[in-house]
C-alpha positions as CSV (number, residue, x, y, z in Angstrom):
1,X,-32.4,-21.8,60.2
2,X,-33.3,-17.9,60.1
3,X,-34.0,-15.4,57.7
4,X,-32.3,-16.3,54.2
5,X,-33.5,-13.4,51.8
6,X,-33.6,-9.8,51.9
7,X,-36.6,-8.5,49.8
8,X,-38.3,-5.2,47.9
9,X,-41.1,-3.9,45.9
10,X,-38.8,-1.2,44.0
11,X,-42.1,1.0,42.8
12,X,-40.6,2.0,39.3
13,X,-43.3,2.9,36.6
14,X,-40.8,5.2,34.5
15,X,-40.1,4.4,30.8
16,X,-36.3,3.3,31.3
17,X,-37.2,1.8,34.5
18,X,-34.4,3.7,36.4
19,X,-35.0,2.5,39.8
20,X,-34.8,-0.9,38.9
21,X,-32.4,-0.5,37.1
22,X,-30.2,0.7,40.0
23,X,-31.4,-2.0,42.4
24,X,-30.4,-4.8,39.9
25,X,-26.9,-3.3,38.6
26,X,-25.5,-1.2,41.2
27,X,-27.2,-3.1,44.7
28,X,-27.6,-6.7,42.8
29,X,-31.0,-7.3,43.7
30,X,-32.9,-9.8,41.6
31,X,-36.1,-9.9,40.0
32,X,-37.8,-13.3,41.4
33,X,-40.9,-14.6,39.8
34,X,-40.3,-18.3,41.3
35,X,-42.0,-16.7,44.2
36,X,-45.6,-15.5,44.3
37,X,-46.3,-12.0,46.4
38,X,-49.0,-10.3,47.4
39,X,-49.9,-6.6,46.9
40,X,-52.5,-4.2,46.4
41,X,-53.5,-3.5,43.1
42,X,-52.9,0.3,43.0
43,X,-49.3,-1.1,43.1
44,X,-49.0,-2.9,40.0
45,X,-45.8,-1.0,39.1
46,X,-44.2,-2.3,41.8
47,X,-41.6,-5.1,41.0
48,X,-40.6,-7.8,43.7
49,X,-36.5,-7.9,43.7
50,X,-34.6,-9.9,46.5
51,X,-31.2,-11.0,47.3
52,X,-29.6,-13.7,49.7
53,X,-28.8,-12.3,53.0
54,X,-25.4,-14.6,53.2
55,X,-23.9,-12.3,50.5
56,X,-24.4,-9.1,51.8
57,X,-21.1,-8.6,53.3
58,X,-19.2,-9.5,50.4
59,X,-21.4,-7.0,47.8
60,X,-21.2,-4.4,50.4
61,X,-17.7,-4.4,50.9
62,X,-17.5,-4.1,46.8
63,X,-19.6,-1.7,46.4
64,X,-18.0,0.9,49.1
65,X,-14.3,-0.2,47.7
66,X,-15.2,0.3,44.0
67,X,-18.4,2.5,43.3
68,X,-19.0,4.6,46.7
69,X,-15.8,5.8,47.6
70,X,-14.1,7.5,44.4
71,X,-10.8,9.1,45.0
72,X,-11.1,12.7,44.9
73,X,-8.3,13.3,42.7
74,X,-10.6,11.7,39.7
75,X,-13.8,13.7,40.6
76,X,-15.3,16.3,38.6
């Protein structure tokens, strides 16, 4: 069976949740409340996020084709 999920703890205590939003919007991680996680009390601002490994290749290609490789003529 192997690994099915990639996960991280987003350490974000900003008011606008900039890091969590980046992981969610750009890298397509999602908050996972259905699983319990163990973390130290001093990491109370960390949010557990994950995504399925089976979709990583498709998401990587989309990111590089649509967001990362900007046309140099369109750059400011």
